C-alpha positions in Angstrom: 21.2 45.5 37.8 24.9 44.8 37.2 23.9 41.8 35.2 21.7 43.9 32.9 24.6 46.4 32.5 26.9 43.6 31.4 24.3 42.3 28.9 24.1 45.8 27.3 27.9 46.2 27.2 28.4 42.7 25.7 25.6 43.4 23.2 27.4 46.5 21.9 30.6 44.5 21.6 28.9 41.7 19.8 27.2 44.1 17.4 30.6 45.4 16.4 32.1 42.0 16.0 29.0 40.7 14.1 28.9 43.7 11.8 32.6 43.5 11.0 32.5 39.8 10.3 29.3 40.1 8.3 30.6 42.7 5.9 34.1 41.3 5.5 34.8 39.9 2.1 35.3 36.1 2.5 36.6 33.7 -0.1 34.3 30.9 -1.1 36.0 27.5 -0.7 35.4 24.7 -3.2 34.5 22.2 -0.5 33.2 22.1 3.1 36.1 20.3 4.7 36.1 20.1 8.5 39.1 21.5 10.4 41.6 18.7 11.2 41.5 19.4 15.0 37.7 18.9 15.2 36.8 15.5 16.5 33.5 13.7 15.9 31.5 11.1 17.8 29.2 8.6 16.1 25.5 8.9 16.7 24.4 6.5 19.4 22.4 3.6 17.8 18.7 3.6 18.4 18.2 7.3 18.6 15.2 8.1 16.2 14.1 11.5 17.6 11.2 9.9 19.3 12.1 11.7 22.5 11.7 15.2 21.0 9.0 17.2 22.6 6.1 17.4 20.0 5.4 20.9 21.2 9.0 21.8 20.1 9.7 19.7 17.0 8.3 16.7 15.2 9.9 14.2 12.9 8.1 14.3 9.6 9.9 11.9 7.4 12.8 9.4 7.5 14.3 7.8 4.4 17.1 5.2 4.6 19.0 4.6 1.4 18.7 0.9 0.2 22.5 1.1 -0.1 22.9 1.4 3.6 19.8 -0.2 5.0 20.7 -2.6 7.8 24.3 -1.3 8.2 23.7 2.4 9.0 22.4 3.3 12.4 21.5 7.0 11.6 20.5 9.3 8.8 23.4 11.0 7.1 21.4 14.3 7.0 18.9 15.7 9.4 17.0 18.5 7.8 15.2 21.2 9.8 12.3 22.6 7.8 12.4 26.1 9.4 10.0 29.0 9.2 12.1 32.1 8.3 12.0 35.0 10.7 9.7 33.2 13.1 11.3 33.4 16.6 9.4 30.4 17.8 10.6 28.2 15.0 14.2 29.4 15.5 14.2 28.8 19.3 12.8 25.4 18.8 15.5 24.5 16.4 18.1 25.4 19.1 16.2 23.4 21.7 16.0 20.4 19.3 19.8 20.6 18.7 20.4 20.7 22.4 18.3 17.6 22.9 20.0 15.7 20.1 23.5 16.6 21.4 22.5 15.5 24.9 20.9 12.2 23.8 23.6 11.2 21.3 26.6 12.1 23.5 28.0 14.4 20.8 27.7 17.3 23.2 28.6 20.5 21.3 30.2 18.7 18.4 27.3 18.9 16.0 28.1 19.9 12.4 25.5 22.3 11.0 24.9 23.6 7.5 22.7 26.7 6.9 21.4 28.6 3.9 22.1 32.3 3.5 25.9 32.0 3.8 28.7 31.0 1.4 30.4 27.6 1.6 32.8 28.2 4.4 32.8 28.0 8.2 30.7 30.7 9.8 30.8 29.5 13.4 30.0 32.4 15.8 33.3 32.2 17.6 32.9 35.6 19.2 30.0 34.3 21.2 31.6 31.0 22.0 34.7 32.7 23.4 32.8 34.8 25.9 33.2 33.2 29.3 30.0 34.2 31.1 27.3 31.7 30.0 24.3 33.6 31.3 25.3 36.8 29.6 26.2 35.0 26.4 22.8 33.3 26.4 21.0 36.5 27.1 22.8 38.4 24.3 22.5 35.6 21.7 18.7 35.4 22.4 18.5 39.2 22.0 20.3 38.8 18.6 17.8 36.1 17.6 14.9 38.3 18.6 16.2 41.1 16.4 16.9 38.7 13.5 20.7 38.8 13.6 20.9 35.1 14.6 18.8 32.1 13.6 18.1 28.9 15.5 21.4 27.3 14.3 23.3 30.4 15.3 21.6 30.5 18.7 22.7 27.0 19.4 26.2 27.4 18.1 26.6 30.7 20.1 26.1 28.7 23.3 27.7 25.4 22.4 30.9 24.1 20.8 29.3 23.4 17.4 30.6 24.0 13.9 28.5 25.9 11.4 29.0 26.0 7.6 27.3 27.9 4.8 25.7 26.0 1.9 25.3 28.8 -0.7 26.9 29.8 -3.9 27.5 33.5 -3.3 26.7 34.8 -6.8 23.4 33.0 -7.0 22.4 33.9 -3.4 23.1 37.6 -4.0 21.1 37.4 -7.3 18.2 35.9 -5.4 18.5 38.6 -2.7 18.5 41.4 -5.3 15.4 39.8 -6.9 13.7 39.9 -3.5 14.6 43.5 -2.8 13.4 44.6 -6.2 10.0 42.9 -5.8 9.5 43.8 -2.2 9.6 47.5 -3.1 6.0 47.2 -4.4 5.0 43.9 -2.8 2.6 45.4 -0.3 0.7 47.3 -3.0 0.2 44.2 -5.0 -0.9 42.2 -2.0 -3.5 44.9 -1.2 -4.8 45.1 -4.7 -5.2 41.3 -5.0 -7.0 41.4 -1.6 -9.5 43.9 -3.1 -10.1 41.6 -6.1 -10.4 38.6 -3.9 -13.1 40.4 -1.8 -15.0 41.2 -5.0 -14.9 37.5 -6.0 -16.1 36.5 -2.5 -19.2 38.7 -3.0 -19.8 37.2 -6.4 -19.5 33.6 -5.0 -22.1 34.4 -2.3 -24.5 35.3 -5.1 -23.6 32.5 -7.6 -22.6 29.4 -5.6 -25.4 27.1 -4.4 -25.8 23.9 -2.4 -22.8 21.8 -1.5 -20.5 24.1 -3.5 -21.4 27.0 -1.3 -20.9 24.9 1.9 -17.5 23.6 0.7 -16.4 27.1 -0.1 -17.6 28.5 3.2 -15.8 25.7 5.1 -12.6 26.3 3.2 -12.7 30.0 4.1 -13.3 29.2 7.8 -10.3 26.8 7.7 -8.1 29.5 6.2 -9.0 31.8 9.1 -8.6 29.1 11.8 -7.0 25.7 11.5 -9.1 24.5 14.5 -11.9 24.1 12.0 -10.0 21.3 10.3 -12.0 18.4 11.9 -15.3 19.8 10.6 -13.8 20.5 7.2 -12.6 16.9 6.8 -16.0 15.6 7.9 -17.6 17.7 5.2 -15.1 16.5 2.6 -16.0 12.9 3.5 -19.7 13.6 3.2 -19.4 15.3 -0.2 -17.2 12.5 -1.5 -20.0 10.1 -0.5 -22.6 12.1 -2.5 -20.4 12.3 -5.5 -19.4 8.6 -5.4 -15.7 9.5 -4.8 -13.5 7.1 -2.9 -12.5 9.0 0.2 -10.5 6.0 1.5 -7.8 6.5 -1.2 -6.8 9.8 0.5 -4.7 8.0 3.1 -2.8 11.1 4.5 -6.1 12.8 5.2 -7.4 9.8 7.0 -4.2 9.6 9.0 -4.7 13.2 10.0 -8.3 12.5 11.0 -7.3 9.6 13.2 -4.4 11.6 14.7 -6.8 14.4 15.7 -9.2 11.8 17.3 -6.4 10.3 19.4 -4.6 13.5 20.1 -1.2 12.3 18.9 0.3 13.1 15.5 3.0 10.4 15.3 3.4 9.1 11.8 1.5 12.1 10.2 3.4 13.9 7.5 2.0 17.4 7.1 3.4 17.8 3.7 1.6 14.7 2.4 -1.6 15.7 4.2 -1.8 19.2 2.7 -0.9 17.9 -0.8 -3.8 15.4 -0.6 -6.1 18.0 0.9 -5.5 20.4 -2.0 -5.9 17.7 -4.6 -9.2 16.5 -3.0 -10.6 20.1 -2.7 -9.7 20.9 -6.3 -11.5 17.7 -7.5 -14.6 18.4 -5.4 -14.9 22.1 -6.5 -14.7 21.0 -10.1 -17.4 18.3 -9.6 -19.7 20.6 -7.6 -19.7 23.5 -10.0 -22.7 23.1 -12.3 -23.5 26.4 -14.0 -21.1 28.1 -16.4 -20.7 31.0 -14.0 -19.9 28.6 -11.1 -17.3 26.8 -13.1 -15.7 30.1 -14.2 -15.7 31.5 -10.7 -14.0 28.3 -9.3 -11.1 28.8 -11.8 -10.9 32.6 -11.2 -11.0 32.2 -7.4 -8.3 29.6 -7.3 -6.2 31.7 -9.7 -6.5 34.8 -7.5 -5.7 32.8 -4.4 -2.5 31.5 -6.0 -1.5 34.9 -7.3 -2.1 36.3 -3.8 0.3 33.7 -2.3 2.7 34.5 -5.1 2.6 38.2 -4.3 3.1 37.5 -0.6 6.0 35.1 -1.5 4.2 32.5 0.5 3.7 29.7 -2.1 4.3 26.1 -1.2 6.1 23.9 -3.8 2.9 22.3 -4.8 1.2 25.7 -5.2 4.0 26.9 -7.4 3.7 23.9 -9.6 -0.1 24.5 -9.9 0.4 28.1 -10.6 3.0 27.4 -13.3 0.6 24.9 -14.9 -2.2 27.6 -14.9 0.2 30.2 -16.3 -1.1 30.4 -19.9 -4.7 30.5 -18.7 -4.0 33.2 -16.1 -2.2 35.3 -18.6 -5.2 35.0 -21.0 -7.2 38.3 -20.8 -10.3 36.5 -21.8 -10.5 34.8 -18.4 -10.5 38.2 -16.6 -13.0 39.8 -19.1 -15.4 36.9 -18.4 -14.8 37.4 -14.6 -15.5 41.1 -15.0 -18.8 40.3 -16.8 -19.9 38.0 -14.0 -19.1 40.8 -11.4 -21.0 43.4 -13.4 -24.1 41.2 -13.8 -24.1 41.0 -10.0 -23.7 44.7 -9.6 -20.1 44.3 -8.3 -17.9 47.0 -9.7 -14.1 47.5 -9.5 -12.3 50.7 -10.5 -10.5 50.3 -12.8 -12.1 47.2 -14.2 -11.0 43.7 -13.3 -9.5 42.9 -16.7 -7.4 46.1 -16.7 -6.3 45.5 -13.2 -5.3 41.9 -13.8 -3.3 42.8 -16.9 -1.2 45.3 -14.9 -0.9 42.9 -11.9 0.3 39.9 -13.8 3.0 42.1 -15.5 4.2 43.4 -12.2 4.2 39.9 -10.7 6.9 38.8 -13.1 9.4 39.7 -10.4 7.9 37.2 -8.0 8.0 34.5 -10.7 11.7 35.3 -11.1 12.2 35.1 -7.3 10.8 31.6 -7.3 12.8 30.5 -10.3 16.0 31.5 -8.5 14.7 29.7 -5.3 14.5 26.5 -7.4 18.0 27.0 -8.7 19.3 27.4 -5.1 17.7 24.1 -4.2 20.4 22.3 -6.4 23.2 24.3 -4.8 22.0 23.7 -1.2 21.5 20.0 -1.9 24.9 19.6 -3.6 26.8 21.3 -0.8 24.8 19.3 1.8 26.1 16.2 0.1 29.7 17.4 0.3 29.2 18.2 4.0 27.7 14.8 4.6 30.5 13.0 2.7 33.1 14.9 4.8 31.4 13.8 8.1 30.3 10.2 7.5 30.8 9.1 11.1 27.9 11.3 12.3 24.9 13.1 10.8 25.1 16.7 9.6 22.2 19.0 10.5 20.8 21.3 7.9 18.6 24.4 8.6 16.8 25.6 5.5 13.4 27.2 4.7 10.5 24.9 4.2 10.2 25.7 0.5 13.6 24.1 -0.1 12.8 20.8 1.7 11.3 18.9 -1.3 14.1 19.9 -3.7 16.8 18.9 -1.2 15.3 15.6 -0.2 14.7 14.6 -3.8 18.4 15.3 -4.5 19.5 13.3 -1.4 17.4 10.3 -2.5 18.9 10.4 -6.0 22.4 10.4 -4.4 21.5 7.6 -2.0 21.9 9.7 1.1 19.7 8.8 4.1 17.9 11.7 5.8 15.3 12.7 8.4 13.1 15.8 8.1 12.3 17.6 11.3 9.7 20.3 11.6 10.2 22.8 14.5 7.0 24.3 15.8 6.5 27.9 14.8 5.0 30.6 17.0 1.9 32.5 15.9 2.6 35.8 14.1 
């Protein structure tokens, strides 16, 4: 009982400290220099994250710069591809950092860079200074649950780590303002696109035939439950055979299939798998659509699916590229008038009509396009500041925690700069 009372008291104290420190105006330094009294230990040779619990975190990719191959025993940057606001992902980041510190002997001396904060040290010293470890742990976990701390913050609150922001304040605040403007009507747009998607589903049931219908139904089952993935891959293989397509060239899909058979996902890169899966499905849908209505519906259905992900701010990098490539076609009202005609011929009506709804929707979705454009601009800032952080700590890796959308942009930049890296994917909890 007394322990709970102390947790509540400390929570109130921490809220005050956290609030004051969060709203205080801080100067943005030009670099990410480490304090002179902060010592570092090199990463022990031979540690390749193989001991990480796969139920907690998996290593997705490691790239060693040709400039350092053979001489460097560790990646200069370890990038956590986090799921924002997912408590499971955040807790697993903290667990992974604990494992790394324990295995490498660095023990609390990790250097961590995070998005969402300007380029200065943001170590949660108020937590670190509190002497009771149990209460400190309970309070920091409560802060994580409420969204005040992320996985890096949870780790740093309970260990002697150093945390630095990676953002340019003006650009980050511009991005945040863009999000706030769009989110004010986001739910309405998501719901409206859901209604349109439902109408297209009814149309597909009446228009699609044969293997096209089977593939579409399998895809929808997969969207509802990833446990249907093995059946979906088997169907893709069978359809490829009937269409004389070489399934063997999709190596990432085959690796995933083999991994599911053996129950171990070592060596499987989810990003490569989903990229190949999308490319193969797109090619098969195009080949299986025979009638003019089928071909139009395939394009319309994919367009609405991408716009729905855009409205939800849930696009992957590949999906954003695909959507931008489809941009002129999606903005062409003729596409939606043809879709409206297909619906009407199948006695499927929308009020107002589909073409009118889509014209309004696309206009209101411009805010989401702006949001993603700013996200791409932030990639460069995050990557550049990560390079500075890595250069200032060359005797040991630095650990970055950023959203999954930024991973590709950051790793591309690091490759260009000759900076070795490993990408880690913490397991996320179900919503």
